[in-house]
N, C-alpha and C positions, 0 to 999 in steps of 0.2 A: 557433470557439473563441478566446477572448481571452487576451491576455497583459498587458492594461492593468492598472496598479495604481490603486486608488482611495484617496482620502484616508481614513485610519483613522477609525473611529467609536468612541465610547465604548460599552461593552456596553449601557448603557441606551438610547442613541441607536440603536444597531444593532437592538436588539429592537423598538423603536418603529417604525423604518423597515420592518422585515420585516412587522410587523403591518399597516402601511398598504399595503405592496406586495401582501400576500396578499389584501387585501379591497377594494382601490380601483384601478380602471382607470387613474386619473390618475397612479399611482405606478409604472407599468410601465417607465418609463425608468430605473429604479434596479434593475438585475437583481441576483440573488444570484450570488455567485462561488463556484464549486467549485474548490478548489486540488487539482491532480492531481499531475503529475510531469513528467518529460521525455517527448518524443515517441517515444522508442524503447522505453518500457516498456508495461505494461498499464494503469496508472492513467489515462493520457491518452485512449486510445480508449474505455475503459470509462466514464471520466468524461464524455466527449462524449455517449455513449449515455444515461447517467443524466440529464444535463442536458436532453437532448431529451425524455426520458420525463417528467421532472418538469414541464417547461414545458407539455407536452400535458395531463398529468393534473390539474394544479392551476390552475384558471382564475385569471387575474390575476397569475400568477407567471411570471417569466422567469429561467432559470438559465443561466449561462455557465460552461463549463469553462475553466480557465486553466492554462497551463504553469507549472510551478514547479520548484524544486530538489529537492523531495521531502518526506518525512515531517516532519523537524524544522522546516523552513521553514513547512510547512502548519500545524503545531500552533501556532507562534508567530503566524502571520497570523490564524488563526481566533480565538485568544485576544485579539488586539488589535482585532478587528473589521475587519481588512483583507481577509479572506475570510469567508465565512459557513459553508461546509461544507468538509471536507477528508478526504483519504485519509491513513492513516498505518499504519506497521508496528507490531505489537503491542508490541514492545520499546520503541520510541520513545514510543508513546502511554502506556505504563505509567510511563516516566520522567517524562513531562510531568505526569501526575496526581500523582506523588509529589514532584516538584521535585528530581529527581536526574539524574545524567548531564549532558546538555547544558542542563538547565533549572535555574536557581538557585532557583526557587520554583515551587510548584504552579500550574498554569494552570487557568483557570475553564472547563473543557470538560465535555462529556457525550457519550456514545456513542449512535449510532443502531443500530449492529449490526456484526457482523464479516461480511466479504464473501467472501473466498477466501484460501487460503493461498499465501504466497510460498515458493518453493524457493530456498534459498541455493545458487545455482549457483557453483561454483568452476571457472572455465574456463581452459583453456590450448589450445595447438595443438601438433601434432607438431613435434619439433625443439627444444622449449624445456626438455626434461628435467623436466617437472612431472607426475608420475604419482601423487603422494600429497600429503597436506597438509604433511607434514614437508619435502617438496621445496621449499616456499616459501622456506626459509631461503637468503639470499643472492640472491634473485630480485627483479625489479621487479614489484610487485604493486599493481594499481589497486583502491582500496577504495571508490570512488564519490566524487561531488562533495561538497565541504563543505556542511553543512546538509541532508544527505540521510539518510533512514532506512537507505539502503544502507551508508553509512559507519558508522553506529551498529552495524548488524548485523555487518559485517565485523570491526570491532574487538572486539565481544562474542565472536564465534566464535573469533577468534585468541587472545584472552585465555584463553578456556576451555580450549583445547587446548594452552596453554603455549608459544605462539610470541610472543616479545616484539617490539615494534616496531623495536628496533634490530637485529633479526636479518634484516630484509629491507629493500628500498628502497621507500618509500611513494610511490605515485602517487595523486593525487586527480583523477579524470576522470569525466565523465558517461558514461552508457551508450554513446552513439555513439562518443565518444572512446576509451573502453576497448576496444570491439570493433575499432575501426580500429587501435588500438595493438597488439592481438594480430596483426592482419593484416600490419602493416608492421614488426613486430619491436621496437617501442619499449617494450612491456611483455611480461612472461613469463606472467602470470596475472592473472585478473580475478575479483573477487567481484561477482556480479550477483544481487541478491535480487529475484525477479520471479515472476509466475505461470507455471505449467507451459505450455510451448509458446510462450514469449515470442518475438516475431518476430525480434528481433535475434540471438538464439542460433540459431534455425532457419536464418536467413540465413548465419550464420557457418559452420554445419555444411555448407551447400551450396557454400561457396567455399573452405574450408580443412579440413584434417584435424582436426576438433574433438576435444578431450580434456575430458570432464566428469570432473573429479577426484573419486574416491570418498572418502567419510569411512568410517573403520572403526567398528564398533559401540562400541568403547571411546571414540573421539572424540565420537560422538553422545551417549553417556552423560555425558561431561564437559560438553558444551554444555547438555544438559538439566538437569544438576545445578546449573550456574552460573546459569541463567536459566529460570524456569518458562514463559516465553513460547514456548520452542522445543520442537520434538519431531522425531524422526527420521522420514524418509519415503523411500520408494523411488521414484526416477524410472524409469518403465517403459521398456523398450526400444522403439525406434521413434518416440519423440517427436522426437528429434534425430538427424540422419544421423550414423552412426558410433558411436552409443551403442546397443549391441546387447545389453547385459545390464542387469538391474536395478541401479541405482546409488544407494547410500545418501547422503543429504544432509540437513542441517538444514532445518526449515521453520518458519514462523510466520505467523499470520493477519494479514490486512489489515483495518483498522478504519475505519469511516465515522463521523466525529465532527462535532460542532457546538459552538457556544458554549453554556454551560449555561443562559443566559438566553433561548435561542430559545423562542418560544411553544410550549406543549405541543401545541396542535392542529396547528400547522405541522409539528412534529417527527413527529407521528403520521402525517400525510398523506405526508410524504416517505418514511418507512419503509415504509408500505403500498405506495407506488409502486415501491419497489425490488423487493419480492417479486412484485408484479403484472407487472413487466416482465422477469422472469427469462428467459422464452423468447426475447424480443426481444434480450436482451443476449448470448445464445448465438451470434448471428450476428457479434458483435464479438470475443468471446473464449471459448474452451472453459472458462475459469475460472468463467463464469457458472453452470456445473453445480453449483458449491458453494453458490449462493444458495438456501438452503432454510430453512424456518421452524425446523427442528431445530437449526440452527447459528447463524442470524442473531443470536439473543439470548443465545447462550452465550458470555459475555464475561468469565467469571471474576470477579475482584474489581474490575474497572473500573466506574465509575458509569454506569449506563444512564439515558438521558434519560427523564423521566416520560412524555412523549408516546410514545416508542418502546415503553416498557414496557406502556402501555395497548394499543397495537396488538398486541403479541405475546400478551398475555392474551386478547384478543378472537379473534385468529387461532387460537390453540390451542383455544379453546372451540368453534370451527367445525371442528375436526379438522385444523388446520394448513394450511388453504388460504388463498390470497390472497382478499380480498373481491371480489365481482363488480363492485361499484362502490366507489370510494374513499369513506371516511368524510367 
């Protein structure tokens, strides 16, 4: 997996380069870049599995997964041609298409599909006196690194439940720094938007007395009302050590997106490979269970790439199954 940055391409040049790459062995030295997230989340390992599957399934194509700061950074990089494919949380993706929030103007993107839902984990440990969302007032709270979807989500949730930023002490740390901060006492609570069973939270529960702070039904309703990208979900007992009862939390889907100028045939083949590789991806993360034809193309008002749309229409005509061989 690579962290190297490439010189930005204009959208037209990027699309032309992708066409050459997809059809000409001589262009293999120019791999496609998949912008993922930090190494402590789900985007990075799942992105590595996706990149490997795409490289195998699409002759002449090489895909590399890259570490990034997360959703906001990924959206900007794909729009500029600095990356070719990206992961993003639905709230940040919707902002990017509308030109709202962190994005001063709409970005030229299109969706391949939604992959799995993120749980908005509000984490603490015993001894920090954080047992409810209201207890965040006066505490040191990590919202996630600047440029991440995690930060966007944390701010959206806090705004919806009526906790102003001047009521707590903001910390902006990545996943690993946040978890370490809970361990060493430099933060009291952490927002971590990630797939169910994310390894960093599992590990925290094994080494500390984990507190997964529950949201009340009223708080979930406020979050859902403020932003249609969210919905309440129960984290089942047993996923994390010390979490022994169903725990209510906000959730939102993760989206796989590309530049809108990506050639339709390439978008179709990439999307087909995601569904075909579902069983393989389960060995990387339990969140691959959510990769199903019924949900992949269910993206609400977000613009679906024409190539992805063509794949979903054909797959549904076959009864919702992945193709035996890629188109």
